Steps between C-alpha positions, in 0.01 A plus 500: 500500500466869585171659430374852489245641735282799401598832650295597803208730430635793704822497299305528175313802635826666610664468160200643323484796732863594462529410133800294568600185315318188630697295752593148391295214663659318793654163412435220748700186559295177536708253700388136472573349840509133604173528693373850433544784252628848584455824301740792570611801302766404248712796599568335829588170340659553163645152482160345565413559140763246401494272809138431582461296816796652681395548865539790738303817546730668248559184295855505624520153663583157368232228529612289797252221409672419170735260681202316658619536859175368644463123522220242535256686279517826695379829356782749433470881507765777480504766771439828314712688752817296531470250215521191724279203433203412721389134514142411585533136611244228436346309790756278672806720437652810655818714491631776276516271198238244616755223548417429866246230571223581746469223761122478536538233766706725730257789509373561852146381574430425137537127440335466160423130552171409665407204722851472647660454159879540478622799298803435277663805341595483133662745257248778464221307663418220748308177523308331780554144619154406623403267780316183411147577393566848360593628157516812286773764453456615862360175647164672509299203370379204703551198277185290474627145542149371423517639146655176370217287652729280713217326688356178357174305528274808516682640805478871587827698487562757775771751407750599770811717518765293328288188473154346486277253679272245334165437669439140397168343415387217734695184427824668387816624669853624421656839424318511166212268607652247265463200733176307548443392859482121536201446725574126507834554672339471844340162411144609579331180377446224760419130474744458210322757287694630196555879495479688168642857512299775332520883496428621854340167595543125494285197433507167682433184301363271771544120506185282497306524824596864581369840401522868608728794406804321647356141494431524871153341486465119513203410283244305710458185297231384747275798415332296222414218750672229305465233769178298479287314746573742781875440501728763657708707251852607598653773278860472376705724266357433156295208631276355771451184698173323581491307825292196404526121482544466131490695178690817426198718562314244717273432206517123561254386771628207698247216498464413865258220399776313322586319823136381554468659841123425534418164669203268492428568138469870554537721192792748497460847355823694444517862614771766486746395766267233634218249430150401618363148560137422421427198716265202444264429785540404766834678475542868549767757587650809356801322367487128581405266785716234649346148554465536878330834465258361246414199719420716799289726286291209361457330841358821635215466252460121542690391190817304440742447209830343411778623280674254282871521470603629164 
């Protein structure tokens, strides 16, 4: 709408001095533009009073933006000199009417994708095809493959580019440390010992007569001196042997007097592995005397005797 502006101060003074009739105030035309407002004297734009928004310095042009010549969300302005439209294109587009796509991937020395990502141009934009291990709009992020806790059995996860490594606890193996190592696979137990697999170790169940971590020690069954009467003990696996005349442990003493070895009414005393004869005079001897020996012995002292046949 037109509005009136007060007459300048110097004009008021001039009219008073000369006694002339006061000059009418200047009427201004307020043009509502698409992006900015313009105020010009109405005398220069008489039609502006009835066509607010008409462009041009003198309000004499048609609005070229009415037909929406700019595409893809561009900003349209009308050239105040020639009335042609001016398109301010959004990012990703170019051209007079913003219909041409900008190929961001073809711009020299400006690959928008990081870490060797492949740039793929799209309408008004682009996207990056990232190498394994990277993510993000521009492949700028290193994906943490350990975030999902892929390692098992208390293993430590070591993140790498495009992968991970599990540092397994002792006794485990595999990509995810999911496999327990069978320590019995190498048959460590000897002497028919039974191997029992455990975590990071094994246990040997030894047969009777053996001991040690792998049943390698033969228990000395002779260490308790089981053989009696001075017999020799020979150790065997889970057993022993006593070298003696009779009895398992030589506990039975053979009675050497059972055969009456003492002659001439001598008395026999059994010993361990032997006997002793106590002779009746005139007989003597450590063990026994034959008849001829006894006769010679008695004749030497002036005596004689005879032995009756039994």
